[in-house]
N, C-alpha and C positions, 0 to 999 in steps of 0.2 A: 855712834853718835846719836845723840837724842833727836828724834824727827823735828821736835819744835825749834832746835837751833837752825835747822835748814829751812825754815819757813822763808818764803820769797825767792826759793831756787827754781825760777823758770827757764825756759828754753834757751835765753840769752845767757842766763848765768852758768846753765850747765855746759854751753859751748865754749865759754870763756873759761870755766874750770878745766875742760878737757884739753884746750889748747895750752893752757899756762901749767897744767901739771907737770912737765918734766923740768920746769923751771922753778916753780914754787910748790910743789907737793899738792897735798889735798887740800881741798876746800872745808874749813872748819865752821864759818860762821858768815850769815848773810845779814847786814844791818841795813835797814830801810829808812827812807827820809821820803815823805810826800806832804806836798802843799798845793792845793787847787787853788788857783787865783780867781775865786768867784767875783772879787770886786771889778775885776777887768771885763766881765760879760758884759755888762750894761754900756760902757764906753765902746766896746767891740761893735755891738749892735749900733749904736749910734753913728760910728764910723761906717758900717754898712750902709745905713741910709743916706749917708753923705755920698758913698760912692754910687749909690743907685739912682739919687738926683743927678749927679754930674752924668750918669749913662743916659738919662731923660733928655738931657739937652745936647748931648754929644752925639751918639749914635742910637738908633733904634735897636732894641732886642729882638724885635721880631719884624718881618719885612712889611707887615701890614699895618705897622704904627708908624706915626710920624715922630720924629725928634721933637723933644720940648713939650709932647702932650702927655700928660697923666690920665690917658684914656683906660688904663686898666690897673686902677688902685690895688686890687688883691694881688696881682703879680708883682707890682713894684713892691709891696709890703713884704710878700715872701722872698723875692730874690735879695733885697735889702737884708732881711733877717738871716737868711742862710749865709750870705756875704760875711756878716757880723759874727755868726757861729764859726765859719771857716777860720777868721781872724783869731778868735779866742781860742780855737782848738790848738792854734800853735803855741800857746803858753803852756800848753799840757806837757810839750817837750822836755821843759826844765822842771815840772812838778813832780817827777817821780825819779828818785836817786836811790843808788846802793853803795855800799862799801863792802868789798869780799875780804874776808879773812883767810889766808892760806897758812899752811904749815912754815912757808918762808917770807911771808910778807902781806901786804894789802893791795888791792887793786881798785881804782875808781874810774869812771868814765870810760867804760869797757865796751860800748856799744860798736865802737869802730876802732880800728887799730891804730889809726892816726891820732886818736885823742885819747887812747888807753894810758892811764897812770899806774905805774908799778912802784912800789915802796917796799924794798927788801928791810929785813929787820936791821940789817947793818946801816942803813940809810937814815934810819930814825933815831933821834935822840930820846932815849926811854925816860929821862926825867921830865922831858917837855910835854909828855902824855898826860892830859888833865880831862876830867869830865867835869862840866860845868852846868848850871842851870839858873834860871832866875825866879824869884819869888811871885813877879806879876804875870808870869807866863809868856813873856816877850821874847823874842830871839836873842840869845846870849851872845850871837855873833856880833851884834851892834854895838856891844860894850867891851869888845875885845880890840885892843889896839895893837898894832905892830907895824914896823916899817914894810914888810910883805906879808900879806895875808890873802889866802885864797879859800872860797868856799867850796866844799864837794858835795853838801847837802842841798835839798831845796827848802830848808828852814824848819824851825820848831822850837819849842821851850827848853829844850836839852841839847847839849853838844858835847862833842869828843874833839880835842884839838891837839896836835902834835907838830913837831918842827922836823922837817927834812928838807936837803938842800937849800938851806938857808931861807926857807919860807914856813911859815905857820899856815897849817891845812885845817880847815874847820869843818866837821860834819855834824850839822845841825838837824835834829829830828824831834818829833815829839814821842819817839820810844825811850824807855828807861835806858840811859847810858851805860849802865852797871854791865849788862851782858856781853857788850861790845868791848869794854874796858877789859873785863874779864878773859874775853876769846883772846885779844892781843898778849895780855900775860901768859895765859896757858900756852899760846903757841911759841912765845919766846922761849918758854921753859923746855917744850917738847924739841925746840931746835937747838938746845944745847948752849942757851943764854941765861943761865940763873941770875946773874948779876943784873943784866938788863930787865929781866922779869920782876927782880926784887924793886928796881926803880919804877918799873911801870906800874907796881902795886899802888904806888903813891897817886894814881889818878882817882881812886876811891877814897873817900865817898865824894860825890859831886860837890863842887864848890858853887855857893850860892852867890851870884853877882848883883850887887846893888848900886854898882856905879861902874864907870869906865875902869878897865883893867888893862895895864900894859904887858905884854907878852915877851917883849924884848928885854 
């Protein structure tokens, strides 16, 4: 397997691959999605200053200071900014997502066993596997309409969508969706599902969305 196909295989991915190998076989591909919410930084810092102001009037941070007195502006500004940065750092939890393609299926949200999603190939409707993109670079997930739709990625201008368990799952990313769609097709072929692989081949080329598209 080419090393380029295994880009993104960190310790958490390796641990997951090791634990799921008896069930799903070998890891074939790691699709990555990242979207850092920079626009949330300034609002979080502003909230940090709100918290800092409240703290000034409610409880002194140091025993030598009196509540309600801004007698240490530098300390007030520092603690407020740090509070805002801590709040903003919490958005990073959803800024990095991965979708793992194994011999026997796909895995998402694998950081904890309680949140891990495992999709075996038999659970996925091959004809529903589609690669989509937008001409203006906006997130295509916003234009996909379904009765039940769940996001697996952090966002991006491209996406791969499939249906499983009565729900459409969308993995949006700024990466080219072709390698992910190809890895799915190749895994189905290797798993002895040639008909499913041929149906999954219809995922490419990526469909350019110019308006709302119903998946159901």
